[in-house]
SELUMLO-826779 format. One record per residue (C-alpha): residue in three letters; residue number from 1; y, z, x. Coordinates in Angstrom, 2 decimals. Layout:
N
<filum><residuo>ALA</residuo><num>NUM</num><yy>Y</yy><zz>Z</zz><xx>X</xx></filum>
...
***
This chain:
69
<filum><residuo>MET</residuo><num>1</num><yy>-0.01</yy><zz>-0.01</zz><xx>0.00</xx></filum>
<filum><residuo>TYR</residuo><num>2</num><yy>2.42</yy><zz>0.90</zz><xx>2.76</xx></filum>
<filum><residuo>ARG</residuo><num>3</num><yy>1.47</yy><zz>-2.16</zz><xx>4.62</xx></filum>
<filum><residuo>TYR</residuo><num>4</num><yy>2.53</yy><zz>-4.45</zz><xx>1.73</xx></filum>
<filum><residuo>LEU</residuo><num>5</num><yy>5.79</yy><zz>-2.46</zz><xx>1.36</xx></filum>
<filum><residuo>ALA</residuo><num>6</num><yy>6.49</yy><zz>-2.79</zz><xx>5.09</xx></filum>
<filum><residuo>VAL</residuo><num>7</num><yy>5.85</yy><zz>-6.53</zz><xx>4.90</xx></filum>
<filum><residuo>ALA</residuo><num>8</num><yy>8.05</yy><zz>-6.97</zz><xx>1.89</xx></filum>
<filum><residuo>VAL</residuo><num>9</num><yy>10.88</yy><zz>-4.99</zz><xx>3.48</xx></filum>
<filum><residuo>SER</residuo><num>10</num><yy>10.47</yy><zz>-7.00</zz><xx>6.69</xx></filum>
<filum><residuo>LEU</residuo><num>11</num><yy>10.67</yy><zz>-10.26</zz><xx>4.79</xx></filum>
<filum><residuo>VAL</residuo><num>12</num><yy>13.80</yy><zz>-9.17</zz><xx>2.86</xx></filum>
<filum><residuo>LEU</residuo><num>13</num><yy>15.53</yy><zz>-8.07</zz><xx>6.08</xx></filum>
<filum><residuo>SER</residuo><num>14</num><yy>14.58</yy><zz>-11.13</zz><xx>7.97</xx></filum>
<filum><residuo>GLY</residuo><num>15</num><yy>15.98</yy><zz>-13.29</zz><xx>5.18</xx></filum>
<filum><residuo>CYS</residuo><num>16</num><yy>19.33</yy><zz>-11.46</zz><xx>5.59</xx></filum>
<filum><residuo>GLY</residuo><num>17</num><yy>19.20</yy><zz>-12.07</zz><xx>9.29</xx></filum>
<filum><residuo>VAL</residuo><num>18</num><yy>18.66</yy><zz>-15.82</zz><xx>8.72</xx></filum>
<filum><residuo>GLU</residuo><num>19</num><yy>21.68</yy><zz>-15.93</zz><xx>6.48</xx></filum>
<filum><residuo>VAL</residuo><num>20</num><yy>23.79</yy><zz>-14.12</zz><xx>8.94</xx></filum>
<filum><residuo>ALA</residuo><num>21</num><yy>22.67</yy><zz>-16.37</zz><xx>11.79</xx></filum>
<filum><residuo>GLY</residuo><num>22</num><yy>23.41</yy><zz>-19.42</zz><xx>9.61</xx></filum>
<filum><residuo>THR</residuo><num>23</num><yy>26.89</yy><zz>-18.12</zz><xx>8.79</xx></filum>
<filum><residuo>ALA</residuo><num>24</num><yy>27.54</yy><zz>-17.34</zz><xx>12.43</xx></filum>
<filum><residuo>ALA</residuo><num>25</num><yy>26.45</yy><zz>-20.90</zz><xx>13.35</xx></filum>
<filum><residuo>VAL</residuo><num>26</num><yy>28.75</yy><zz>-22.50</zz><xx>10.76</xx></filum>
<filum><residuo>SER</residuo><num>27</num><yy>31.55</yy><zz>-20.15</zz><xx>11.94</xx></filum>
<filum><residuo>GLY</residuo><num>28</num><yy>30.89</yy><zz>-21.11</zz><xx>15.50</xx></filum>
<filum><residuo>VAL</residuo><num>29</num><yy>31.11</yy><zz>-24.85</zz><xx>14.81</xx></filum>
<filum><residuo>ALA</residuo><num>30</num><yy>34.40</yy><zz>-24.31</zz><xx>12.91</xx></filum>
<filum><residuo>LYS</residuo><num>31</num><yy>35.91</yy><zz>-22.34</zz><xx>15.75</xx></filum>
<filum><residuo>ALA</residuo><num>32</num><yy>34.76</yy><zz>-25.07</zz><xx>18.18</xx></filum>
<filum><residuo>GLN</residuo><num>33</num><yy>36.46</yy><zz>-27.68</zz><xx>16.08</xx></filum>
<filum><residuo>GLU</residuo><num>34</num><yy>39.62</yy><zz>-25.58</zz><xx>15.94</xx></filum>
<filum><residuo>ALA</residuo><num>35</num><yy>39.64</yy><zz>-25.19</zz><xx>19.68</xx></filum>
<filum><residuo>LYS</residuo><num>36</num><yy>39.23</yy><zz>-28.93</zz><xx>20.13</xx></filum>
<filum><residuo>GLN</residuo><num>37</num><yy>42.14</yy><zz>-29.65</zz><xx>17.72</xx></filum>
<filum><residuo>ALA</residuo><num>38</num><yy>44.25</yy><zz>-27.12</zz><xx>19.61</xx></filum>
<filum><residuo>GLN</residuo><num>39</num><yy>43.40</yy><zz>-28.78</zz><xx>22.94</xx></filum>
<filum><residuo>GLN</residuo><num>40</num><yy>44.42</yy><zz>-32.16</zz><xx>21.46</xx></filum>
<filum><residuo>ASN</residuo><num>41</num><yy>47.69</yy><zz>-30.68</zz><xx>20.22</xx></filum>
<filum><residuo>LEU</residuo><num>42</num><yy>48.45</yy><zz>-29.21</zz><xx>23.52</xx></filum>
<filum><residuo>GLU</residuo><num>43</num><yy>47.84</yy><zz>-32.51</zz><xx>25.20</xx></filum>
<filum><residuo>ARG</residuo><num>44</num><yy>50.09</yy><zz>-34.37</zz><xx>22.70</xx></filum>
<filum><residuo>PHE</residuo><num>45</num><yy>52.76</yy><zz>-31.71</zz><xx>23.23</xx></filum>
<filum><residuo>GLN</residuo><num>46</num><yy>52.51</yy><zz>-32.01</zz><xx>27.03</xx></filum>
<filum><residuo>GLN</residuo><num>47</num><yy>52.90</yy><zz>-35.84</zz><xx>26.72</xx></filum>
<filum><residuo>LYS</residuo><num>48</num><yy>55.87</yy><zz>-35.50</zz><xx>24.53</xx></filum>
<filum><residuo>LEU</residuo><num>49</num><yy>57.48</yy><zz>-32.91</zz><xx>26.95</xx></filum>
<filum><residuo>ASP</residuo><num>50</num><yy>56.80</yy><zz>-35.16</zz><xx>29.92</xx></filum>
<filum><residuo>ALA</residuo><num>51</num><yy>58.39</yy><zz>-38.21</zz><xx>28.15</xx></filum>
<filum><residuo>ALA</residuo><num>52</num><yy>61.42</yy><zz>-36.07</zz><xx>27.11</xx></filum>
<filum><residuo>THR</residuo><num>53</num><yy>61.86</yy><zz>-34.76</zz><xx>30.63</xx></filum>
<filum><residuo>GLN</residuo><num>54</num><yy>61.60</yy><zz>-38.27</zz><xx>32.12</xx></filum>
<filum><residuo>ALA</residuo><num>55</num><yy>64.20</yy><zz>-39.50</zz><xx>29.52</xx></filum>
<filum><residuo>GLY</residuo><num>56</num><yy>66.51</yy><zz>-36.69</zz><xx>30.50</xx></filum>
<filum><residuo>GLN</residuo><num>57</num><yy>66.13</yy><zz>-37.39</zz><xx>34.22</xx></filum>
<filum><residuo>GLN</residuo><num>58</num><yy>66.89</yy><zz>-41.11</zz><xx>33.49</xx></filum>
<filum><residuo>ARG</residuo><num>59</num><yy>70.03</yy><zz>-40.13</zz><xx>31.58</xx></filum>
<filum><residuo>LEU</residuo><num>60</num><yy>71.22</yy><zz>-37.97</zz><xx>34.49</xx></filum>
<filum><residuo>THR</residuo><num>61</num><yy>70.53</yy><zz>-40.79</zz><xx>36.92</xx></filum>
<filum><residuo>ASP</residuo><num>62</num><yy>72.44</yy><zz>-43.31</zz><xx>34.74</xx></filum>
<filum><residuo>ALA</residuo><num>63</num><yy>75.36</yy><zz>-40.81</zz><xx>34.30</xx></filum>
<filum><residuo>ASP</residuo><num>64</num><yy>75.53</yy><zz>-40.30</zz><xx>38.16</xx></filum>
<filum><residuo>LYS</residuo><num>65</num><yy>75.64</yy><zz>-44.06</zz><xx>38.70</xx></filum>
<filum><residuo>ALA</residuo><num>66</num><yy>78.19</yy><zz>-44.51</zz><xx>36.05</xx></filum>
<filum><residuo>SER</residuo><num>67</num><yy>80.45</yy><zz>-41.80</zz><xx>37.51</xx></filum>
<filum><residuo>ALA</residuo><num>68</num><yy>80.12</yy><zz>-43.15</zz><xx>41.04</xx></filum>
<filum><residuo>GLN</residuo><num>69</num><yy>81.56</yy><zz>-46.46</zz><xx>40.11</xx></filum>
***
């Protein structure tokens, strides 16, 4: 009798463990996707920042040339 009860309790608890593991896996995939998107956003921001810096440098160079004439 106790053996059947122990088996039943084990099955119920292992089922909960599977659900928790499945939820953790889905959560992990979602976090990985968020991290990938954050990295892509960072790269786009860096490109825009580099372009803005380069444009600012070009304006300074052009202004220096114009004031030297």
